[in-house]
C-alpha positions as CSV (number, residue, x, y, z in Angstrom):
1,M,100.2,65.7,58.2
2,S,99.7,62.0,58.7
3,G,99.9,58.9,56.5
4,A,99.4,55.2,56.4
5,N,102.5,54.7,58.5
6,N,100.9,56.5,61.4
7,A,103.7,59.1,61.4
8,S,102.8,62.8,61.9
9,M,104.7,66.0,61.7
10,A,103.7,69.3,63.4
11,M,103.9,72.4,61.3
12,P,104.9,75.7,62.9
13,G,101.9,77.7,63.9
14,Q,101.1,81.3,63.3
15,N,102.8,82.3,66.6
16,W,105.8,80.0,66.2
17,S,109.2,81.4,67.2
18,M,112.7,80.1,68.0
19,L,113.3,79.9,71.7
20,W,116.5,81.4,73.1
21,P,117.6,82.1,76.7
22,Q,116.4,85.5,77.6
23,T,118.1,86.0,80.9
24,F,121.3,84.7,82.6
25,D,119.2,82.4,84.9
26,D,117.7,80.7,81.8
27,F,121.0,79.0,81.0
28,Q,121.4,75.4,82.2
29,L,124.8,73.8,82.8
30,D,123.7,70.8,84.9
31,I,125.9,68.6,82.7
32,V,129.1,70.6,83.3
33,G,130.3,67.7,85.5
34,F,130.7,65.7,82.4
35,L,133.5,68.1,81.3
36,A,135.4,66.8,84.4
37,I,135.7,63.3,82.8
38,L,136.5,64.2,79.2
39,G,140.0,64.1,77.7
40,E,140.9,60.6,78.9
41,G,143.1,59.8,75.8
42,S,145.3,62.9,76.2
43,V,145.8,62.3,79.9
44,A,146.7,58.6,79.5
45,A,149.3,59.5,76.7
46,N,151.8,61.0,79.1
47,A,150.5,59.6,82.4
48,Q,153.7,57.6,83.1
49,V,156.3,60.2,82.4
50,A,154.2,62.8,84.3
51,A,154.2,60.5,87.3
52,L,158.0,60.6,87.5
53,S,158.0,64.2,88.7
54,R,157.2,65.3,92.2
55,L,154.9,67.9,90.7
56,F,152.5,65.1,90.3
57,Y,151.6,65.5,94.0
58,L,150.4,69.1,93.6
59,P,146.7,69.6,94.1
60,R,145.4,70.9,90.8
61,L,142.7,70.6,88.2
62,I,143.2,67.7,85.9
63,P,141.0,66.4,83.1
64,A,139.6,62.9,83.1
65,P,141.2,61.8,86.5
66,Q,139.5,58.4,86.1
67,A,142.1,57.7,83.4
68,L,144.7,57.4,86.3
69,L,142.5,55.3,88.6
70,W,143.2,52.1,86.7
71,P,142.5,48.8,88.5
72,S,146.2,47.6,88.0
73,R,149.2,49.8,87.2
74,P,151.4,49.3,84.2
75,S,154.5,47.2,84.9
76,K,156.5,48.6,82.0
77,L,156.7,51.5,79.6
78,P,154.9,51.1,76.2
79,P,157.1,49.3,73.7
80,T,157.3,49.8,69.9
81,T,157.0,46.9,67.4
82,A,160.3,46.0,65.6
83,V,162.9,43.2,65.6
84,V,166.0,44.0,67.5
85,T,169.0,41.8,66.9
86,G,172.4,41.8,68.6
87,V,175.1,41.7,65.9
88,Y,177.6,39.8,68.1
89,S,175.5,38.7,71.1
90,G,172.8,37.0,69.0
91,N,170.1,38.4,71.3
92,V,166.7,38.9,69.6
93,K,163.7,40.9,70.8
94,E,160.4,41.5,69.0
95,H,160.0,45.1,70.3
96,I,162.0,48.2,71.2
97,H,161.9,49.5,74.7
98,H,160.2,52.9,75.2
99,L,163.3,54.9,76.1
100,A,165.3,53.5,73.2
101,H,162.5,54.5,70.8
102,V,162.3,58.0,72.3
103,L,166.0,58.4,71.8
104,L,165.9,57.1,68.2
105,S,162.4,57.0,66.7
106,G,163.1,55.1,63.5
107,D,159.6,53.7,62.9
108,E,158.8,56.9,60.8
109,M,161.6,56.2,58.3
110,P,160.3,55.5,54.7
111,T,160.3,52.0,53.3
112,Y,163.8,50.5,52.7
113,T,165.6,53.3,54.5
114,V,168.9,52.3,56.2
115,R,170.5,54.6,58.8
116,C,173.4,54.1,61.2
117,V,174.1,55.9,64.5
118,R,176.8,55.6,67.2
119,I,175.5,56.0,70.7
120,K,177.8,56.7,73.7
121,K,177.0,57.3,77.3
122,K,178.6,60.4,78.8
123,P,181.3,59.2,81.2
124,E,181.6,62.2,83.4
125,K,179.5,62.4,86.6
126,E,176.9,65.1,86.9
127,K,176.0,67.3,89.9
128,L,172.7,66.9,91.6
129,T,170.7,70.1,91.4
130,T,167.5,71.4,93.0
131,L,165.6,70.6,89.8
132,D,166.9,67.0,90.1
133,T,165.8,66.6,93.7
134,M,162.5,68.5,93.6
135,L,161.1,68.2,90.1
136,R,162.7,65.4,88.1
137,G,162.3,61.7,88.5
138,L,165.6,60.0,88.8
139,P,166.4,56.2,88.6
140,A,166.2,54.5,92.0
141,R,169.9,53.7,92.8
142,Q,171.5,52.8,96.0
143,N,174.3,55.3,96.8
144,T,176.9,54.2,99.2
145,D,177.6,57.9,100.1
146,P,174.4,59.7,101.1
147,K,176.2,63.0,101.1
148,A,177.5,62.6,97.6
149,T,176.6,65.4,95.2
150,L,177.7,63.7,92.0
151,R,176.1,60.8,90.3
152,D,176.4,58.9,87.0
153,P,174.4,60.4,84.0
154,S,170.9,59.0,84.0
155,V,167.6,59.1,82.2
156,K,165.0,61.4,83.7
157,A,161.9,63.5,83.0
158,K,162.4,67.0,81.8
159,A,162.2,69.4,84.7
160,L,160.8,72.3,82.8
161,G,158.9,70.7,79.9
162,P,155.4,70.9,78.4
163,L,154.0,68.8,81.3
164,T,155.3,71.3,83.8
165,V,153.3,74.0,82.0
166,V,150.2,71.8,82.2
167,V,150.7,71.3,85.9
168,A,151.1,75.1,86.4
169,F,147.8,75.7,84.4
170,G,146.0,73.2,86.6
171,L,147.3,74.7,89.8
172,A,146.4,78.2,88.7
173,L,142.9,77.2,87.7
174,S,142.3,75.5,91.0
175,I,143.4,78.5,92.9
176,T,141.2,80.8,90.7
177,L,138.1,78.6,91.2
178,F,138.7,78.4,94.9
179,I,138.9,82.3,95.1
180,L,135.8,82.7,92.9
181,S,133.8,80.2,95.1
182,I,134.6,82.3,98.1
183,V,133.9,85.6,96.4
184,F,130.5,84.4,95.1
185,G,129.7,82.6,98.3
186,D,129.2,79.3,96.6
187,G,129.8,76.5,99.1
188,M,129.2,73.6,96.7
189,S,131.6,75.0,94.2
190,M,134.2,75.4,97.0
191,I,133.7,71.7,98.0
192,A,134.0,70.7,94.3
193,T,137.2,72.6,94.0
194,I,138.7,71.0,97.1
195,L,137.7,67.5,96.1
196,L,138.6,67.6,92.4
197,S,141.9,69.4,93.2
198,L,143.0,67.0,96.0
199,L,142.0,64.1,93.7
200,S,145.2,64.8,91.7
201,T,147.3,64.4,95.0
202,V,145.6,61.1,95.7
203,V,146.3,60.0,92.1
204,G,149.9,61.1,92.5
205,I,150.4,59.1,95.7
206,G,149.2,56.0,94.0
207,N,151.1,56.4,90.7
208,K,154.4,58.0,91.6
209,W,157.3,55.8,90.5
210,N,161.0,55.8,89.8
211,L,162.8,54.5,86.7
212,K,165.3,51.8,87.3
213,L,167.7,51.0,84.5
214,P,170.2,48.0,84.6
215,Q,173.5,48.9,86.3
216,P,176.9,47.6,85.1
217,A,178.3,44.9,87.3
218,Q,181.9,44.9,88.4
219,G,184.2,44.0,85.5
220,V,181.5,44.6,83.0
221,N,182.4,43.9,79.4
222,H,182.7,47.1,77.4
223,S,183.1,45.4,74.0
224,D,181.1,46.2,70.9
225,G,177.4,45.5,71.4
226,D,176.1,46.7,68.0
227,V,172.4,46.3,67.3
228,V,170.3,46.1,64.2
229,I,166.7,47.2,64.3
230,R,164.4,46.0,61.5
231,Y,161.1,47.9,61.3
232,P,157.9,46.5,59.8
233,R,158.2,48.6,56.7
234,G,161.5,47.1,55.7
235,S,163.7,49.9,57.0
236,Y,166.8,49.3,59.2
237,L,168.6,51.2,61.9
238,V,172.1,50.1,62.8
239,V,173.2,51.2,66.3
240,R,176.9,51.1,67.2
241,C,177.3,51.0,71.0
242,T,179.0,49.1,73.8
243,E,177.4,45.9,75.2
244,Q,176.4,47.8,78.3
245,V,174.5,50.5,76.4
246,A,172.9,47.8,74.2
247,R,171.7,46.0,77.3
248,E,170.5,49.2,79.0
249,L,168.5,50.4,76.0
250,Y,167.5,47.4,74.1
251,F,167.7,44.1,75.9
252,A,167.3,44.5,79.7
253,P,163.8,45.5,80.7
254,E,163.1,49.0,82.1
255,E,161.9,48.5,85.6
256,I,159.1,50.6,87.1
257,E,159.5,51.0,90.9
258,Y,156.3,52.4,92.4
259,N,156.5,54.2,95.8
260,V,153.3,52.4,96.8
261,K,154.4,48.9,96.1
262,S,151.4,47.0,97.5
263,P,148.6,46.3,94.9
264,G,146.1,46.2,97.8
265,K,147.1,49.7,99.0
266,F,146.9,51.0,95.5
267,R,143.4,49.7,95.1
268,I,142.3,51.4,98.3
269,I,143.9,54.7,97.0
270,S,142.0,54.2,93.8
271,L,138.8,53.7,95.7
272,V,139.3,56.9,97.7
273,G,140.0,58.7,94.4
274,T,136.9,57.3,92.8
275,V,134.7,58.4,95.7
276,M,136.3,61.9,95.6
277,L,135.6,62.2,91.9
278,M,131.9,61.2,92.3
279,L,131.3,63.6,95.2
280,G,133.2,66.4,93.4
281,V,131.0,66.0,90.3
282,I,127.8,66.0,92.4
283,A,129.0,69.1,94.2
284,L,129.8,70.7,90.9
285,A,126.3,70.0,89.6
286,N,124.8,71.9,92.5
287,A,127.1,74.9,92.1
288,R,125.5,78.3,91.1
289,L,125.4,79.1,87.4
290,P,128.2,81.7,87.3
291,L,130.6,79.2,88.9
292,Q,129.5,76.5,86.5
293,F,130.4,78.8,83.7
294,A,133.8,79.3,85.3
295,W,134.2,75.5,85.8
296,A,133.3,74.9,82.1
297,G,135.9,77.4,81.0
298,A,138.5,76.0,83.3
299,Y,138.1,72.4,82.0
300,I,138.1,73.6,78.4
301,I,141.5,75.4,79.0
302,I,143.1,72.5,80.9
303,N,141.9,70.0,78.2
304,I,143.4,72.1,75.5
305,A,146.7,72.3,77.4
306,Q,146.7,68.6,78.0
307,W,145.9,67.8,74.4
308,I,148.8,70.0,73.1
309,A,151.2,68.2,75.5
310,A,150.0,64.8,74.3
311,A,150.4,65.9,70.7
312,L,154.1,66.7,71.1
313,P,156.7,64.0,70.5
314,A,157.7,61.9,73.5
315,S,161.2,63.3,73.4
316,S,159.7,66.6,74.5
317,H,159.0,65.1,78.0
318,W,162.2,63.0,78.5
319,D,165.7,64.1,79.3
320,L,168.1,61.7,77.5
321,S,171.1,64.1,77.4
322,C,173.1,61.4,79.1
323,Y,173.5,59.8,75.7
324,T,175.3,61.3,72.7
325,V,174.2,60.3,69.2
326,E,176.3,60.6,66.0
327,E,175.0,59.5,62.6
328,E,177.0,57.6,60.1
329,S,176.2,56.8,56.5
330,I,177.2,55.0,53.3
331,A,179.3,56.7,50.6
332,L,177.6,57.6,47.3
333,H,178.7,56.1,44.0
334,P,177.0,55.6,40.5
335,R,175.1,52.4,40.0
336,H,176.4,49.7,37.6
337,D,173.5,50.2,35.2
338,D,174.1,54.0,35.3
339,P,177.8,54.6,34.9
340,K,177.4,58.2,33.9
341,G,175.6,58.9,37.2
342,D,172.6,60.5,35.6
343,G,170.1,58.6,37.8
344,K,169.9,58.1,41.5
345,P,173.3,56.9,43.0
346,F,173.8,54.0,45.3
347,G,174.4,55.0,48.9
348,G,172.9,57.3,51.5
349,P,169.9,56.2,53.6
350,E,167.5,55.5,50.7
351,S,167.3,52.1,49.0
352,E,165.4,51.0,45.9
353,N,164.5,47.5,47.0
354,F,164.6,45.0,49.9
355,T,167.9,43.4,48.7
356,E,169.7,46.7,48.6
357,A,168.4,47.7,52.0
358,L,169.6,44.4,53.5
359,W,173.0,44.8,51.9
360,K,173.4,48.3,53.3
361,A,172.6,47.0,56.8
362,I,175.2,44.3,56.3
363,M,177.8,46.8,55.0
364,L,177.3,48.9,58.1
365,T,177.8,45.9,60.4
366,R,180.3,44.0,58.2
367,E,178.6,40.9,59.4
368,T,175.8,38.6,58.2
369,S,175.6,36.5,61.4
370,W,172.7,38.6,62.6
371,V,170.5,38.1,59.5
372,R,169.2,34.6,60.3
373,P,168.5,35.1,64.1
374,G,166.6,38.3,63.2
375,K,164.7,36.6,60.3
376,A,165.8,39.4,58.0
377,A,166.0,37.2,54.9
378,P,164.1,34.1,53.6
379,Q,165.6,30.7,54.3
380,T,166.2,29.6,50.7
381,K,169.3,28.2,48.9
382,T,169.6,31.4,46.8
383,W,169.6,33.6,49.9
384,D,172.1,31.4,51.7
385,Q,174.5,31.7,48.7
386,W,173.8,35.5,48.5
387,L,174.6,35.9,52.2
388,E,177.9,34.1,51.7
389,E,178.8,36.5,48.9
390,A,177.7,39.4,51.0
391,Q,179.9,38.4,53.9
392,K,182.9,38.3,51.6
393,H,182.2,41.8,50.2
394,A,181.3,43.2,53.7
395,A,184.8,42.3,54.9
396,C,186.2,44.8,52.4
397,V,184.0,47.7,53.5
398,K,186.1,50.5,55.1
399,P,185.2,53.7,57.0
400,R,186.3,57.2,56.1
401,K,185.4,60.8,56.8
402,G,182.9,62.3,54.5
403,P,179.6,64.3,54.3
404,I,176.5,62.8,55.8
405,K,173.5,63.1,53.5
406,D,170.1,63.8,54.8
407,R,171.0,63.6,58.5
408,K,168.1,62.6,60.8
409,F,169.7,61.8,64.1
410,G,172.4,63.6,66.1
411,G,171.0,67.0,65.2
412,N,173.2,68.7,67.8
413,S,176.3,68.0,65.7
414,T,178.1,71.1,64.6
415,T,179.3,69.6,61.4
416,S,177.7,67.9,58.4
417,E,180.7,65.5,58.1
418,G,181.0,62.2,59.8
419,T,181.9,58.6,59.3
420,V,180.9,57.1,55.9
421,W,181.3,53.5,54.9
422,E,182.6,52.6,51.4
423,D,182.7,49.4,49.4
424,P,185.8,49.5,47.2
425,N,184.3,46.8,45.0
426,Q,181.0,48.6,44.6
427,W,179.2,45.2,44.7
428,D,175.7,45.2,43.1
429,P,173.5,43.2,45.6
430,K,170.4,43.0,43.4
431,K,172.3,41.9,40.3
432,A,174.2,39.2,42.3
433,W,170.9,37.9,43.7
434,N,169.3,37.7,40.3
435,E,172.2,35.7,38.9
436,L,172.1,33.3,41.8
437,H,168.3,33.0,41.4
438,E,168.7,32.1,37.7
439,A,171.4,29.6,38.4
440,N,169.3,27.8,41.1
441,K,166.2,27.5,38.9
442,T,165.0,23.9,38.3
443,P,164.7,22.8,34.7
444,R,160.9,23.2,34.9
445,E,161.3,26.8,36.2
446,Q,163.8,27.5,33.5
447,K,161.4,26.2,30.9
448,E,158.6,28.4,32.2
449,T,160.9,31.4,32.1
450,D,161.9,30.7,28.5
451,S,158.3,30.4,27.5
452,D,157.4,33.7,29.2
453,A,160.3,35.4,27.4
454,S,159.2,33.9,24.0
455,A,155.6,35.1,24.6
456,R,156.8,38.6,25.4
457,L,159.0,38.7,22.2
458,G,156.0,37.5,20.2
459,A,153.7,40.2,21.6
460,E,156.3,42.9,20.9
461,S,156.7,41.8,17.2
462,V,153.0,42.0,16.5
């Protein structure tokens, strides 16, 4: 049928039938090589922590190897957006370092949530094990005694985590494909197996790195280094720790120390890897059909495994057992406008508004000096006066033992009790702010407020 627009459509004839492959040789998988470069996002998600382990050197099947052949390597771990303020030091940062975020992922807290934790670093030294020396990535530290078997507790990759399982899958698939290539007598499939498996070794050589955290100097100050983290949704996380832990986790940068330090050498390694990838895909396209089916199945399996590993939280891949975390909270009491306690009480992690959340953070630090450097409150006369009042009431806040409501951090604790902070005066921060705001209104603003109130009364009387 044709029309004025010169378009035509062919109708099925009398002998029309749907075509399907009739024999095995009718299948075409010439594009199976594209499966080798799919899954870039899931590979890049855990590329850095995976490169800490020496397992990264193993020849194996990996999806989307081009994701690891970047022109320039990352110089730091990915940060998280938040404002980090030192309560006593006055240090301010506009982001959270990756390891601190893995240890305490507070960005998922609901709006106006306030929590407090105490972080300590384990003082006892730990013994080096085979897993440490063979599988884990340890911080690069100079040891004065090369025969020493003990070292300070440190951050490292998990030796037997999800990424280890992915590596085992990739290695098993490479061995299987190599054996199948020999059994079926397919030389091109064997070449593809060798090239695409050794490519992971080349990538490992170029990207292997060690984590270097700041080390305490002689006579380091172990005084309080409490930190307040303000997240974009108005929630707060107060961290009690020493100055050294605060510097290690929040203020001093995490250093990535690559084994191949020269950028020029890394680019040559990336070039070799790129050529191996292209030749491997060409060889794979010329493999026999049964082997192409095997390759397709292998890449589907390894992509699924890699995706599952990428979907897991970052804490699944890092070993941060060198730190202990204990959660603290604010004692519950009825609100002033609800003396019978029928409604939601004051205290705990949840807050009803911005002012209440800020007051809870001040309660937990017993300081307001961090508020201005961290830009946690507007710079107005009302807020200045409110902060002065808050400082007076914060000085009265006292800790005691009590139940921790809705614990989020320090899940390994064997008890639901912990340190709770209590304001004996039960100061109402929102009411105090409203009173100051009314007192600071100009005559014009007061007149507008009175007019609005009169209008509301008139509307209600109608």
